[in-house]
BADRENDO-355923 format. One record per residue (C-alpha): residue in one letter; x, y, z. Coordinates in steps of 0.25 Angstrom, whole numbers, plus 5000, padded with zeros to 4 digits. Layout:
// residues N
<lovex: a | east: X | north: Y | up: Z>
...
//
This chain:
// residues 61
<lovex: x | east: 5848 | north: 5457 | up: 4722>
<lovex: x | east: 5846 | north: 5447 | up: 4711>
<lovex: x | east: 5858 | north: 5439 | up: 4716>
<lovex: x | east: 5852 | north: 5438 | up: 4730>
<lovex: x | east: 5839 | north: 5433 | up: 4725>
<lovex: x | east: 5846 | north: 5422 | up: 4716>
<lovex: x | east: 5855 | north: 5418 | up: 4728>
<lovex: x | east: 5842 | north: 5417 | up: 4737>
<lovex: x | east: 5835 | north: 5408 | up: 4727>
<lovex: x | east: 5847 | north: 5400 | up: 4725>
<lovex: x | east: 5849 | north: 5398 | up: 4740>
<lovex: x | east: 5834 | north: 5394 | up: 4741>
<lovex: x | east: 5835 | north: 5384 | up: 4730>
<lovex: x | east: 5847 | north: 5377 | up: 4737>
<lovex: x | east: 5840 | north: 5378 | up: 4750>
<lovex: x | east: 5851 | north: 5386 | up: 4757>
<lovex: x | east: 5850 | north: 5390 | up: 4771>
<lovex: x | east: 5854 | north: 5405 | up: 4775>
<lovex: x | east: 5867 | north: 5400 | up: 4780>
<lovex: x | east: 5870 | north: 5394 | up: 4766>
<lovex: x | east: 5866 | north: 5406 | up: 4759>
<lovex: x | east: 5875 | north: 5415 | up: 4767>
<lovex: x | east: 5887 | north: 5405 | up: 4765>
<lovex: x | east: 5885 | north: 5404 | up: 4750>
<lovex: x | east: 5884 | north: 5419 | up: 4749>
<lovex: x | east: 5897 | north: 5421 | up: 4757>
<lovex: x | east: 5904 | north: 5410 | up: 4749>
<lovex: x | east: 5899 | north: 5416 | up: 4735>
<lovex: x | east: 5904 | north: 5430 | up: 4740>
<lovex: x | east: 5917 | north: 5425 | up: 4744>
<lovex: x | east: 5919 | north: 5418 | up: 4731>
<lovex: x | east: 5915 | north: 5430 | up: 4722>
<lovex: x | east: 5924 | north: 5439 | up: 4730>
<lovex: x | east: 5936 | north: 5430 | up: 4729>
<lovex: x | east: 5934 | north: 5427 | up: 4714>
<lovex: x | east: 5933 | north: 5442 | up: 4712>
<lovex: x | east: 5946 | north: 5445 | up: 4720>
<lovex: x | east: 5954 | north: 5435 | up: 4713>
<lovex: x | east: 5949 | north: 5440 | up: 4699>
<lovex: x | east: 5952 | north: 5454 | up: 4703>
<lovex: x | east: 5966 | north: 5450 | up: 4708>
<lovex: x | east: 5969 | north: 5443 | up: 4695>
<lovex: x | east: 5965 | north: 5454 | up: 4687>
<lovex: x | east: 5973 | north: 5464 | up: 4695>
<lovex: x | east: 5985 | north: 5454 | up: 4694>
<lovex: x | east: 5984 | north: 5454 | up: 4679>
<lovex: x | east: 5983 | north: 5469 | up: 4678>
<lovex: x | east: 5995 | north: 5471 | up: 4687>
<lovex: x | east: 6003 | north: 5461 | up: 4679>
<lovex: x | east: 5999 | north: 5469 | up: 4666>
<lovex: x | east: 6004 | north: 5482 | up: 4672>
<lovex: x | east: 6017 | north: 5476 | up: 4677>
<lovex: x | east: 6020 | north: 5471 | up: 4663>
<lovex: x | east: 6016 | north: 5485 | up: 4657>
<lovex: x | east: 6025 | north: 5492 | up: 4667>
<lovex: x | east: 6037 | north: 5482 | up: 4663>
<lovex: x | east: 6035 | north: 5484 | up: 4648>
<lovex: x | east: 6035 | north: 5499 | up: 4650>
<lovex: x | east: 6048 | north: 5499 | up: 4658>
<lovex: x | east: 6054 | north: 5491 | up: 4647>
<lovex: x | east: 6051 | north: 5501 | up: 4637>
//
């Protein structure tokens, strides 16, 4: 709720039209989703590499 109020005040201050508000909201959502996806993918790759190394070390012993 607070974010929508902040966004509305920000849009009014910039004199944004309703179409611009929608465009900014969609662009921000896409950016957040993409950033989160890349972050999760990197974390999963790091975790997978650690598991592969552990498995290889266990097979050597």
